[in-house]
Wavefront OBJ file of the C-alpha trace (Angstrom):
o trace
v 0.000 0.000 0.000
v 1.258 3.448 -0.893
v 1.977 5.963 1.850
v 1.427 8.956 -0.449
v -1.360 11.275 0.706
v -4.413 11.757 -1.488
v -3.978 15.532 -1.335
v -0.526 16.417 -2.699
v 1.463 18.651 -0.322
v 3.287 20.459 -3.148
v 0.223 21.978 -4.848
v -1.584 25.210 -3.924
v -4.861 24.991 -2.019
v -6.851 26.464 -4.908
v -5.636 23.678 -7.222
v -6.571 20.984 -4.702
v -10.038 22.470 -4.129
v -10.592 22.790 -7.883
v -9.671 19.152 -8.541
v -11.684 17.736 -5.637
v -14.686 19.883 -6.548
v -14.526 18.677 -10.158
v -14.341 15.044 -9.045
v -17.312 15.531 -6.728
v -19.165 17.229 -9.589
v -18.596 14.174 -11.764
v -20.034 11.973 -9.024
v -23.037 14.304 -8.599
v -23.623 14.261 -12.363
v -23.498 10.475 -12.443
v -25.916 10.344 -9.523
v -28.226 12.725 -11.378
v -28.069 10.574 -14.480
v -28.991 7.482 -12.475
v -31.779 9.365 -10.675
v -33.162 10.539 -14.001
v -32.968 7.050 -15.466
v -34.717 5.558 -12.427
v -37.224 8.461 -12.341
v -36.513 9.572 -8.763
v -37.284 13.321 -8.824
v -36.093 14.194 -5.298
v -32.707 12.552 -5.840
v -32.454 14.267 -9.216
v -33.000 17.695 -7.651
v -30.474 17.001 -4.876
v -27.867 15.840 -7.374
v -28.585 18.877 -9.571
v -27.985 21.190 -6.589
v -24.755 19.357 -5.716
v -23.548 19.551 -9.311
v -24.206 23.297 -9.509
v -22.472 23.873 -6.163
v -19.441 21.864 -7.292
v -19.237 23.756 -10.582
v -19.395 27.147 -8.858
v -16.767 26.194 -6.265
v -14.552 24.620 -8.926
v -14.769 27.712 -11.138
v -13.939 30.078 -8.276
v -10.996 27.948 -7.178
v -9.873 27.694 -10.814
v -9.897 31.469 -11.208
v -7.828 31.846 -8.028
v -5.395 29.173 -9.250
v -4.970 30.635 -12.750
v -4.534 34.136 -11.325
v -1.849 32.865 -8.952
v -0.129 30.898 -11.696
v -0.066 33.870 -14.073
v 1.320 36.203 -11.408
v 4.086 33.760 -10.478
v 2.875 33.115 -6.936
v 3.514 29.371 -7.291
v 7.134 29.477 -8.511
v 9.352 27.295 -6.359
v 6.430 25.869 -4.398
v 7.602 23.495 -1.672
v 5.769 20.627 -0.005
v 4.012 21.948 3.104
v 1.178 21.017 5.419
v -2.292 21.976 4.177
v -2.617 24.837 6.697
v 0.706 26.352 5.570
v 0.275 25.990 1.796
v -0.425 29.062 -0.353
v -3.745 29.634 -2.074
l 1 2 3 4 5 6 7 8 9 10 11 12 13 14 15 16 17 18 19 20 21 22 23 24 25 26 27 28 29 30 31 32 33 34 35 36 37 38 39 40 41 42 43 44 45 46 47 48 49 50 51 52 53 54 55 56 57 58 59 60 61 62 63 64 65 66 67 68 69 70 71 72 73 74 75 76 77 78 79 80 81 82 83 84 85 86 87
């Protein structure tokens, strides 16, 4: 078994939040597809809300990440604990 953490310590927080939000959005979309196929309206609405929330969070984190990357904030980024990592 690998001892590597799921969240990489050498990436900015905005990148990590963007990736995790996108992965959760994929899961919410798949859940919505299944709910639509099984004709479960309440589950469909919940998954739709989750998908929209994930997209909004992912877009905001992506904007922060791209802005930081373009301004050079992430040059020479070192592995740090989550609390100490830059946005």
